[in-house]
ZABA-527882 format. One record per residue (C-alpha): x, y, z; residue in three letters. Coordinates in steps of 0.5 Angstrom, whole numbers, plus 2048, in hexadecimal, padded with zeros to 3 digits. Layout:
// residues N
XYZALA
...
//
This chain:
// residues 326
7DE7CB823MET
7D77CC821GLY
7D97D281CASP
7DF7CD819ILE
7D97C7818ILE
7D57CD815PHE
7DA7CF810GLY
7DC7C880ELEU
7D57C680CILE
7D47CD808ALA
7DA7CB804VAL
7D87C4803THR
7D17C6801ILE
7D47CB7FCGLY
7D97C67F9ILE
7D37C17F8GLY
7CE7C77F5VAL
7D47C97F0SER
7D57C27EETYR
7CE7C07EDGLY
7CD7C77E9LEU
7D37C57E5TYR
7D07BE7E4TRP
7C97C07E2LEU
7CB7C57DDLEU
7CF7C07DAASN
7CA7BB7DAALA
7C57C07D7LEU
7CA7C37D1LEU
7CB7BC7CFSER
7C47BC7CCPHE
7C67C27C7LEU
7C87C17C0PRO
7CF7C27BFGLU
7CE7C97BCLYS
7CA7CC7C1ILE
7CE7C97C7LEU
7D47CD7C4LYS
7D07D37C4ARG
7CD7D37CBVAL
7D27CE7CFGLN
7D67D47D2TRP
7CF7D87D3ILE
7CD7D27D7ALA
7D37D27DCPHE
7D47D97DCLEU
7CD7DB7DETHR
7CD7D87E6PRO
7D37DC7E7ALA
7D07E27E4LEU
7CA7E17E9VAL
7CE7E07EFLEU
7D27E67EEVAL
7CC7EA7ECTHR
7C97E87F3LEU
7CF7E87F8VAL
7D27EE7F5LEU
7CF7F27F0LEU
7C87F37F3VAL
7CB7F57FAPRO
7CF7FA7F7ILE
7C97FD7F3VAL
7C57FC7FAGLN
7CB8007FETHR
7CB8067F9PHE
7C38067F9ILE
7C3806801TRP
7C980C801SER
7C38117FFPHE
7BE80F804MET
7BE81080BASP
7C080D811LYS
7BB807811ARG
7BB807809VAL
7B3809809GLU
7B4810806ASN
7B8813800TYR
7BD819803VAL
7C181A7FCGLY
7C881C7FDPHE
7C781E805ASP
7CB818807ASN
7D181A803TYR
7D0821805VAL
7D081F80CALA
7D681B80BLEU
7DA820808PHE
7D882580DTHR
7DA821813ASP
7E1823816PRO
7E181C819ASN
7E0819812PHE
7E581D80FLEU
7EA81B814SER
7E9814812VAL
7EA81580BLEU
7F181980DVAL
7F2812811ASN
7F180E80BASN
7F5812806PHE
7FB81280BLEU
7FA80A80BTRP
7FA80A803VAL
80080F803LEU
80480B808VAL
803804808VAL
804801801PRO
80A805800ALA
80E803806ILE
80B7FC805THR
80E7FC7FEVAL
8147FF800ALA
8167FB805ILE
8147F4802GLY
8187F67FCTHR
81E7F8800ALA
81D7F1804VAL
81C7ED7FDALA
8227F07FATHR
8277EF800LEU
8247E8802THR
8267E67FBASN
82D7E77FCGLN
82E7E3803VAL
82E7DC800GLY
8287D7800PRO
8287D5807THR
8297DB80AARG
8247DE805GLU
81E7D9807LYS
81F7DA80FILE
81F7E280EPHE
8197E2809LYS
8157DD80ETHR
8167E1814LEU
8147E7810ILE
80E7E480DPHE
80C7E1813MET
8077E7815PRO
8037E580FMET
8017DF812SER
7FD7E2818ILE
7F67E6818SER
7F67EE818PHE
7F37ED81FVAL
7F87E9821ALA
7FD7EE81FALA
7FA7F4822ALA
7FA7F0829THR
8017EF828ILE
8037F6826TRP
7FE7F982CSER
8037F5831LEU
8087F982DTHR
80580082ETYR
8027FE835ALA
80280483ATYR
802803841VAL
80180A846PRO
80780C84APRO
808808850GLY
80780184DARG
80C7FD849PRO
80B7FE841GLU
8097F883EVAL
80A7FB837GLY
8107F9833VAL
811800830LEU
80F804837ASN
8147FF83ASER
81A801836ILE
818808837MET
81880783EVAL
81F80383EGLY
82280983ALEU
81F80E83FGLY
81A81183BLEU
81281283DGLU
80D80C83BALA
80880F836GLN
80180D835PRO
80380C82DTRP
7FC80A82BLEU
7F881082ETHR
7FD81582BILE
7FA818825SER
7FE81E824ASP
80181E81DGLY
7FD81781DARG
802813820LEU
7FE80E822ASN
7FB80D81BTHR
80280C819PHE
80480781ELEU
7FE80381CLEU
800803815MET
807800817ALA
8027FA819VAL
8007F9812LEU
8077FA80FVAL
8097F5813TRP
8047F0811LEU
8057F180AGLN
80C7F2809VAL
80D7EA808GLY
8087EA802TYR
80B7F07FFSER
8127EC800MET
8107E67FDVAL
80D7E97F7ILE
8127ED7F5ILE
8187E87F7SER
8147E37F2ALA
8147E97ECALA
81C7EA7EEILE
81E7E37EDLYS
81A7E37E6ALA
81F7E87E4VAL
8237E57DEPRO
82A7E47E1GLU
82D7E67DAGLU
82B7ED7DBTHR
82E7EE7E2LEU
8347EB7DFGLU
8347F07D9ALA
8337F67DEALA
8397F37E3ARG
83E7F37DDLEU
83C7FA7DBASP
83F7FC7E2ALA
8387FD7E5ALA
8387FD7EDASN
8337F97F1ALA
82F7FF7F2TRP
82F8017EAGLN
82D7FA7E9VAL
8277FA7EDPHE
8258017EBARG
8268007E3HIS
8257F87E2VAL
8217F57E8ILE
81C7FA7EALEU
8197FC7E3PRO
8187F47E2GLN
8157F37E8VAL
8117FA7E8TRP
80A7F67E6GLY
80B7F27ECSER
80C7F87F1ILE
8067FB7EEMET
8027F57EFALA
8047F57F6VAL
8037FC7F7PHE
7FC7FC7F5VAL
7FA7F67F9THR
7FD7F97FFVAL
7F98007FDLEU
7F27FC7FDILE
7F37F9803LEU
7F57FF807VAL
7EF802804MET
7EB7FD808LYS
7EF7FD80EILE
7EB7FC814PHE
7ED7F6818ASP
7F37F981BVAL
7F080081DVAL
7EA7FD820LEU
7EE7F8824ALA
7F47FD826MET
7F0804827THR
7E9802826GLY
7E9808821GLY
7EA80D827ASN
7EF813828PHE
7EE815820ASP
7F080E81DTHR
7EA80C81ASER
7EA80A813VAL
7E480980ELEU
7E380280FALA
7E2803816LEU
7DE809815GLU
7D9805811TRP
7D97FF817PHE
7D780481CARG
7D2808818VAL
7CF801816PHE
7CF7FD81CPHE
7D0801821GLU
7CB80781FSER
7C780381AARG
7C7809815GLU
7C680580FILE
7C680B80AGLY
7CC80E80DPRO
7D080880DALA
7CE806806SER
7D180D804ALA
7D880B807ILE
7D8805804VAL
7D78087FDVAL
7DC80D7FFVAL
7E1807800LEU
7DF8047FAPHE
7E080A7F5VAL
7E780A7F8LEU
7E98037F7ILE
7E68017F0VAL
7EB8057EDPRO
7F08027F1LEU
7EE7FB7EFMET
7EE7FD7E7TYR
7F57FF7E8VAL
7F67F87EBGLN
7F37F57E6ILE
7F77F97E0ARG
7FD7F77E4THR
7FC7F07E4VAL
7FA7F07DDLYS
8017F47DBGLN
8057EF7DFGLN
8027E97DBGLU
8037EC7D5GLU
80A7ED7D6LEU
80B7E67D8ARG
//
């Protein structure tokens, strides 16, 4: 309850300060001549935002880069030692492989399922469409930790001699098969793929909603023209619908991709990063908060930053291309 009150107070103060600053700037600018006002008005309103961005974003980024070249207690410069230690550490290389698999699998499957569901639900009539889309979108309303808890029960394993409580193992036992400790099976990184299923389940609803809206925006004339040319349903989708919604698909893909690069909650809640399931964000959490090694932790953040920035550029460019098409 205290956290909620503190949050409300913080929001109230933030709104009050913003309004007060806006009023003060307008009051000060009102004393300027018209010619000067036109030149400096945009600077006056842009400066507070630039100062805020600099303090809360740019300064921490620069500080993190500097710390990444320092020792554990950020007392002495060690050059590239932190980076050399990272990329020669088998555990960190395994973490990078896990991140690569997340990036390779989750966005592609999420977008593929979202596109398929969006296309199919658009064909079942308004009432059924609303029901199906509501059910599929529901996971988006819960937190990652709550989803991890649900899926932990799905994958739960009980040693032989006791009744199984996990959904998956209950099905296995019901079929006469042996229950498995799914989240501890690292062979072929099976447990990592099982964790991926949780994020796919969470993000398919988002993918479906965005792509469905794009499909509904496809001009009916183009669809009718394709059908008059004797195109079947697959050909209409492949050659008419898909090219026109490709921008939206790419926007969803890159958004999920950036989310995947920062994945943390699901892995921490379900395996704690054990059994070869750790990822970059979780590795940083361990090094910084558990080991208190600020320099090496900063190096991990820089690696993650370098991997994410190009993706953000692609996302911004994709959004701009969509706006131009509109």
